[in-house]
C-alpha positions as CSV (number, residue, x, y, z in Angstrom):
1,M,39.3,103.7,43.2
2,H,41.7,102.8,40.5
3,P,39.9,101.8,37.4
4,K,41.4,98.2,37.3
5,R,40.3,97.6,40.9
6,F,36.9,99.1,40.4
7,G,36.3,97.0,37.3
8,F,37.4,93.8,39.0
9,A,35.3,94.6,42.2
10,V,32.2,95.1,39.9
11,L,33.0,91.8,38.2
12,L,33.2,90.0,41.5
13,C,30.0,91.6,42.8
14,L,28.0,90.7,39.6
15,C,29.0,87.0,40.2
16,F,26.9,87.1,43.3
17,L,23.7,88.7,42.1
18,P,21.9,85.4,41.1
19,A,22.6,84.0,44.5
20,L,21.1,86.9,46.4
21,A,17.4,86.6,45.8
22,G,15.3,89.7,45.6
23,A,14.1,92.3,43.1
24,Q,16.4,95.0,44.4
25,P,20.2,94.9,43.7
26,P,22.0,93.6,46.8
27,T,23.4,96.3,49.2
28,Q,27.0,96.4,50.1
29,D,26.2,94.8,53.6
30,Q,24.3,91.9,51.8
31,I,27.3,91.3,49.7
32,A,29.7,91.4,52.6
33,A,27.4,88.9,54.6
34,Y,27.2,86.6,51.7
35,L,30.9,86.5,51.1
36,K,31.6,85.9,54.8
37,D,29.3,82.9,54.8
38,H,30.6,81.7,51.4
39,P,34.3,82.4,51.1
40,E,34.7,79.5,48.6
41,V,32.9,81.7,46.1
42,I,35.7,84.3,46.3
43,M,38.3,81.7,45.5
44,E,36.3,80.4,42.6
45,V,35.9,83.8,41.1
46,L,39.6,84.7,41.7
47,S,40.7,81.5,40.1
48,R,38.8,82.5,36.8
49,H,40.5,85.9,36.8
50,K,44.1,85.4,37.6
51,V,45.4,88.1,35.4
52,E,43.1,90.7,36.9
53,L,44.2,89.4,40.3
54,Y,47.8,89.7,39.4
55,N,47.4,93.3,38.1
56,L,45.6,94.2,41.3
57,V,48.4,92.8,43.6
58,M,51.0,94.5,41.5
59,D,49.1,97.8,41.7
60,G,48.9,97.3,45.5
61,R,52.6,96.6,45.7
62,E,53.5,99.7,43.8
63,I,51.2,101.9,46.0
64,R,52.7,100.5,49.2
65,Q,56.3,101.1,47.8
66,R,55.4,104.6,47.2
67,M,53.9,105.1,50.6
68,I,57.1,103.9,52.1
69,W,59.1,106.2,49.8
70,R,57.0,109.2,50.8
71,A,57.2,108.5,54.5
72,N,61.1,108.2,54.0
73,I,61.3,111.4,52.2
74,K,59.3,113.4,54.9
75,R,61.6,111.9,57.6
76,G,64.7,112.8,55.5
77,L,63.6,116.4,54.8
78,A,63.1,116.9,58.5
79,N,66.7,115.8,59.1
80,P,68.7,116.2,55.8
81,L,72.1,114.9,55.3
82,V,74.7,117.3,53.8
83,P,77.1,115.6,51.4
84,Q,80.5,117.3,50.8
85,I,80.3,119.2,47.3
86,D,83.6,119.8,45.7
87,P,83.1,122.4,42.9
88,K,85.9,120.9,41.0
89,R,83.9,117.6,40.5
90,V,81.7,116.8,37.6
91,L,78.2,118.3,37.9
92,L,75.7,116.9,35.4
93,G,72.5,118.7,34.5
94,D,71.5,122.2,34.9
95,P,73.7,124.1,37.5
96,Q,70.6,126.0,38.6
97,A,68.4,122.9,39.3
98,K,66.9,123.1,42.7
99,V,67.5,119.4,43.7
100,L,71.0,117.9,43.7
101,V,71.1,114.1,43.5
102,V,74.3,112.7,44.9
103,E,74.8,109.1,43.8
104,Y,77.0,106.5,45.5
105,T,77.8,104.0,42.9
106,D,80.1,101.1,41.8
107,F,80.6,100.6,38.1
108,L,80.6,96.8,38.4
109,C,77.5,96.6,40.6
110,P,74.4,95.2,38.6
111,S,71.9,97.2,40.5
112,C,73.9,100.4,39.8
113,R,73.5,99.6,36.2
114,Q,69.7,99.9,36.6
115,A,70.1,103.0,38.6
116,A,72.2,104.6,35.9
117,H,69.4,103.9,33.4
118,N,66.9,105.5,35.8
119,L,69.1,108.6,36.4
120,E,69.5,109.0,32.5
121,S,65.8,109.0,32.2
122,L,65.5,111.4,35.1
123,L,67.8,113.9,33.7
124,A,66.2,113.6,30.3
125,K,62.6,114.0,31.7
126,D,63.3,116.8,34.1
127,P,66.5,118.6,33.1
128,H,65.9,121.7,34.9
129,R,64.7,120.2,38.2
130,F,67.7,118.0,39.0
131,N,71.4,117.8,38.6
132,L,73.7,114.9,39.5
133,L,77.0,114.5,41.3
134,V,78.5,111.0,41.0
135,K,80.5,109.6,43.9
136,H,82.0,106.2,44.4
137,L,81.7,103.3,46.7
138,P,84.0,100.7,44.8
139,G,83.8,97.1,45.9
140,S,87.0,95.9,44.0
141,D,90.2,97.2,42.7
142,L,88.8,97.3,39.1
143,S,85.8,99.2,40.2
144,R,88.2,101.7,41.9
145,Q,90.3,102.1,38.7
146,L,87.0,102.8,36.6
147,A,86.0,105.4,39.2
148,L,89.5,107.1,38.8
149,Y,89.0,107.0,35.0
150,Y,85.6,108.7,35.4
151,E,87.1,111.4,37.6
152,A,90.2,111.9,35.5
153,I,88.1,112.1,32.2
154,G,85.8,114.7,34.1
155,R,88.9,117.0,34.3
156,Q,89.0,117.0,30.5
157,D,85.3,117.3,29.7
158,P,82.3,116.7,31.9
159,A,80.2,115.6,29.0
160,K,82.8,112.9,28.1
161,A,82.8,111.7,31.7
162,W,79.0,111.3,31.5
163,R,79.3,109.4,28.2
164,F,82.0,107.2,30.0
165,Y,79.6,106.5,32.9
166,Q,76.8,105.6,30.6
167,E,78.9,103.3,28.3
168,V,80.7,101.6,31.1
169,F,77.4,100.4,32.7
170,K,76.3,99.3,29.2
171,D,79.4,97.2,28.8
172,Q,79.5,96.2,32.4
173,D,79.7,92.4,31.8
174,L,82.4,92.7,29.3
175,I,84.5,95.0,31.4
176,A,84.1,92.7,34.4
177,E,85.4,89.8,32.3
178,K,88.2,91.6,30.3
179,G,89.2,94.3,32.7
180,L,90.7,97.7,31.7
181,S,91.6,96.4,28.3
182,A,87.9,96.5,27.4
183,V,87.8,100.2,28.2
184,Q,90.4,101.2,25.8
185,P,88.1,101.3,22.7
186,L,85.7,103.5,24.6
187,L,88.5,105.9,25.4
188,K,89.3,106.2,21.7
189,K,85.6,106.6,20.9
190,L,85.4,109.5,23.3
191,D,88.6,111.0,21.9
192,I,90.2,111.1,25.3
193,D,93.6,112.7,25.5
194,Q,95.6,109.7,26.7
195,A,98.7,111.7,27.9
196,R,96.6,113.9,30.1
197,L,94.5,111.0,31.3
198,T,97.7,109.1,32.4
199,K,99.0,112.0,34.1
200,D,95.6,112.7,36.0
201,L,95.1,109.0,37.0
202,G,98.5,109.3,38.9
203,D,97.4,112.4,40.8
204,K,96.9,111.6,44.4
205,A,94.1,114.0,44.7
206,L,91.8,111.9,42.7
207,A,92.6,108.9,45.0
208,K,92.1,111.0,48.0
209,R,88.6,112.0,46.6
210,L,87.6,108.3,46.4
211,D,88.7,107.8,49.9
212,E,86.6,110.6,50.9
213,D,83.7,109.2,49.2
214,L,84.1,105.9,51.0
215,A,84.3,107.8,54.3
216,E,81.3,109.9,53.7
217,G,79.4,106.7,52.7
218,K,80.4,105.0,55.9
219,A,79.3,108.1,57.9
220,F,76.0,108.1,56.2
221,K,75.6,104.4,56.9
222,L,75.3,103.5,53.1
223,Q,76.0,99.7,53.4
224,G,75.7,99.0,49.7
225,T,75.3,100.4,46.2
226,P,73.6,102.1,44.6
227,A,72.5,104.8,47.1
228,F,71.4,108.5,46.8
229,V,71.2,111.6,48.7
230,A,68.7,113.9,47.1
231,A,67.7,117.1,48.7
232,G,69.3,115.7,51.9
233,V,67.1,112.5,51.8
234,V,68.6,109.1,51.6
235,M,67.3,106.5,49.1
236,R,68.8,103.0,48.9
237,G,68.6,100.8,45.8
238,P,67.9,101.7,42.2
239,A,65.3,104.2,42.9
240,P,62.9,104.8,40.1
241,V,62.2,108.2,38.4
242,M,58.9,108.7,40.4
243,A,60.8,108.5,43.7
244,F,63.0,111.5,42.7
245,E,60.0,113.4,41.5
246,D,58.4,112.8,44.9
247,V,61.5,114.2,46.6
248,W,61.4,117.3,44.3
249,A,57.7,118.0,45.0
250,L,57.9,117.6,48.8
251,S,61.2,119.5,49.0
252,Q,59.5,122.4,47.1
253,G,56.5,122.3,49.5
254,Q,54.2,120.9,47.0
255,K,51.4,118.5,47.7
256,L,51.5,115.1,46.2
257,A,48.8,113.5,44.2
258,P,46.9,110.9,46.3
259,L,47.9,107.4,45.6
260,Q,45.2,105.2,43.9
């Protein structure tokens, strides 16, 4: 039993000891019978320990979510999706990593901003287990333009494309308000070759790449952003680091630690 839940259970049981007469400590059956006959006692105790109750509920919520993730991962590994991988696209992280994470994102999606933060933490924590390929499901013209910028910058320098990705999400609100004019200071900061950028932005191959991302997302039934395919497993929403770690472990045939 989790220490928090164990401590709270002990606290709860101790509250009933005076009410259960006898020299010996009450048995579990006696406690259960007493609580069944006096449910109001439970509510009284819980009302005095709201913080402990809140922590208990949150622990349970997290465990339930991880149970759902793990079941989804096992189903996904049994019938994995296979995204198209273009070797010309930016691949972030260790090329020899065993789990490729394909992200389907929108630079102006608020949930994608949280996902970007999670991915940054993942690549920093497990740099040799995961690598990342960013794909795009833009929901607006401005989002599409930002996606084209990312792909075009990636032709110059993958590291600068990653920096662009990070900085755009950090400045998401400003860019949504000001448009591409808010991106210009970032391009200067990254020392982007403007002439080459302009040329690449006009390349129809990049526009086709984005169209192919949208088609793949539709084929995979990804109805919103962010979404991920990791080791062939679909995950929707801003999945936390622990979800990707579970994918890695199960995809490598490792046993997961019991949830508690």
